[in-house]
N, C-alpha and C positions, 0 to 999 in steps of 0.2 A: 713336862716342859711345854710351853706354849708353842704353837706352830710358828708364829711370827708376831713380833710386836710392831704395829704399824708406826712408821716414821712420819714426823711432821703432820700428824693427823689433823689437829685443829687448823693448822695453816693451810692444808689442802682443802678442807671443807670451806674455809673462808675464801680461798682463791677461786673455787668453782662457782661461788655466788649462786647457789642452787635455787632453781625455780621448782617449787614443790610439784608442779604438774609437768615437769620436763622429762627428757629422755637423756640418760647418761651412760657412759661406758667406763668400766674399770678394766684396763687392759692387762693388769698383773694381779689377778685375784689372790693367789697365795692362800694365806690364812683367813682372808675375808675381812680383816679389820677396817680397811678403808671403805669397802663395800657396805658394811653394816652401818658405818657412820653416814654414808650417803643415803642409805635407805631410811634412816631416821628423819631425814629432811624432806622425804617425798610424801606427797599426798596419795590417796588411792589411785589417782590418775597417772602418777609418775611411773617411770620404768627405768630399770638398771640392767644393762647387759654386761656380763663379766667374762673375761677370757683368761685362760691359762693352758699352756701346752703340757703341763705336768699332771699326770693322772692322779698323783697324790692329793692335788688340790680339790678334787671332787668330794673328798670326805668333809670339806668345810662348806659345801653348798648351802645357800640360805633357802629355807622352806617358805617361800612367799611368792604369790602369783605375779607380783610386780618384778620378779627377779628371774633372770635366765643366765646360767653358766654354760659357756661354750668352750669345749676343749679344742684349742688351736693356737697357733703362733699369732701373736698380735700384729705381725706384719700384714696379715690377711684380714684384719678385723673389719675393714670396710666391705670386703666381699661378703663376709658373714652377715653383716648388718643389712646390706642390700638384699641378700637372699631372704632375710626375715622381714623384708618390706619396710625397712627403716632407712629413710633417705637423708635425714638430717637429725643431728642431736645437739643438745645444749651444753654438754660438757664432757671432757675426757680426762681421765687420770691414769698415769703410768708411773709406777715405782719400779725403777730399773734394777734395784738391788737384789742380791740373793736373799732368800728368806733364811731365818734361823733354822728352820726345818732342813733345808738343803745343807747348810754348813755343819749342822750337828748330827747328820745322818752319815756315818762313815762309809756305808756301801755306795753312796752317791759320788764319793771321791772329789768333792769340791774343795775341801780344806786340807792344807798341808799338815795341819796339826793332828789329824786323825788317820789312823791306819785304815786302808781300804783299797779297793780296786781303782785303777786310773780310768775314771768314767767321765764325769762332768757333763753328761747329757741332760738338758732340761726335759727333753722328750726322750724317755728311755727306749722308745722304739726306733729312734734315729739310728742310721747305719754306722756312722763314724763317732767313736768315742775318743777320749784323750789318749787311750792306749794306742789307737791306730795312728794318731797324729805323731806321737813320740816314736813309734816304731817305723813309720813309713815315709815321713816327710824327709826330704833331702836336708843336708846341713844348711844350705843356703836358704831354703824355705823356713826352716826352724829359726834361723837367725833373724830373718825378716819379720816373722810374727812376734818374736821376743822383743825386737827393737820397736816395731810399730805398735803392737797392742800392749806390750808390757812396759814400754818406754824405758827399756834397759840398755844403758850404754855398753854393758858387757854382754850383750845378746849373742854376738858371734862366738865369744869364748864359751858361753854356756851351751850353745848349740853344738859346738865341737865336742864338749865333754859328753853330751847325751849321745851323739853319734858314735863316739869311740866306745862308750860303755855298752851300747846295745849290740855291738859286734861280738861281745863276750857273753852277755846274758840278756835275756829279754826283760824289758822294763814293764812290769805288769801292774805294779801297785804304787800307791802314793809313797810308801817308804822306799821303794826302789829308786824312784826319781829323786827324792830328797837326798838319799845317800850319795847319789852321783853328783849333785850340785853343791851340797853343803861344804865339802872341803875347799871349794873355790870362792866361798863367800866370807868376807870378814864377819866375825861373830856379832859385831854391833849392828850390822846391816842384814843379818840372817832373815829375820821375819819379814822385813820390807821386801827384800829381793825375792824370796820364795813366794810371797803374796803376789808380786808382779808377774812372776813366771806362771803361776796358776791362773791369774787373770788373763794373761795372753792366750794360754791354751784353751781356756774356757770360752773366750770370745771367738776363737777360731772354730771350736767344736760346734757352737750354737749359732754361728753367723750373726752375732749380736749387733754389730754396727750396721750391717746391711738391713737387718730387721728394723732397727731404730729409724734409719732413713725412710724405709717404706712406711712405717707407722706415722712418722711426722707428715709425710705427704698425704697419707690417707686422712689424717686428722684435719688438715687444712681444708680438704674437700668435703668432709662430713659435717663439720661444725656449722651451725646457723650463724648468721651475722651477729656478733656480740657474744657468741659462745666462747667458752674458756677451755684451754688446754693446760693442765698442770703436770709437769714431768719432774720426778725426783731422780737425780743421777748421783753416782758415787765415785766416779773417776773422771779425769780431765777429758778423755776421749769422748765420752758420752756428753758431758756438759758442753764441750765445744760445739758439737753438732747441734744440740738444742739451741744454744745461744745464737749461733750463726743463722739457723733457720728462722728463729723468731725475729731477728734483727733485719735480715736482708732477704729472706725467702730462699737463700742458697745455703749449701752445706759448707761453703768456703767463702768467707767475707772478701777474699781477694778476687774472687770470680764475679760475684754480684749477680749472676744469672739465677732466676727463679728455678728451684729444683723441680717444679711441676711443669711450668709453661716454657722454660728455656729462654724467656725474655728478661730483659734487665729492669723493666719498669713495673712489672706486675707483682704486687704484694698481696698475699692472702691473709697473712698473720702479722701481728705486731706484739712486742712484749708489753705486758701490763705495766711492768716497771723494769728499768735496767738493773735494779738492785736484786741480787740473788738472795733467796730466803734460806737460812740455815737453822739448825736446831738450837734451842736455848741451852744454856749451860745445865739447866735442870734436866732436860731431856737427855743430853749427852751423858750426864752422870748416871741416869737411870737406865739408859740403853747405850752401851759403848759403841754398838754397831751403827748408831745414827751419826757418829762424829763427822764422817766425810760426806754426809748427805747435802745436796744442793737442790733447792726447788726453784724452777723457773716457770713462769706463767705467761701464756700467750692468749691473745684475743683475736677472734676471727673478724676481719675487717668487713 
């Protein structure tokens, strides 16, 4: 099985408008599909820096002197680039979705459809896993993350079930958690609700939205004028942050303050187009995991 099928591959390459002699960053290297496509566009003078906090991604590293893979959270990518004496770059790509490798590896615990430990850590050396969240968060804290990150109206009820069940038996595995929640979910909504529960816990474990905010701020500061930022998101929480940041410089359109400067008038990025890019019907048929993907592209002013 392939590590991961790159989503919206041609659309991403077109969006980046690659300068063959330019410097680029792939912030979510994974299986390396997007990176390899970028490398094909670069001349001998071009450079690509890739990032991934998952040690498993190292096996896909590209053997090319123009390429460097850095193991680290993309929220700190600007620090890594500055350390490598890179002060400005021409384009940045981030695919925020889980790879097929993560979803199809039971011991990672990302998918409710596979038996395995409650883990969900992108960085397996991180201290807190899904098991700790389920075991130690208060009922109120669990309800909050299920409502906020899972967008679940029944978040309080599901949190109550988890907290009641864990007083009797420790919830250590994916099956343990599913067996607690399943009786309270209508059968026709089972997969959707479980997916939202696992999304919420995964976001909490990996601090994904905080990392996304930091990455977007770093991208605006690192890009050269005219440089492109291409971000693929898979749920509304991510997409909303990207959309607002590109449109107003803020993470909340109702605020309007620039997320970097704190001022209302300073804009560092603007959307290339207000139209979101989605996979073709052909791509969705070939790769069902691409169906929820949305690509937004920003340009450094």
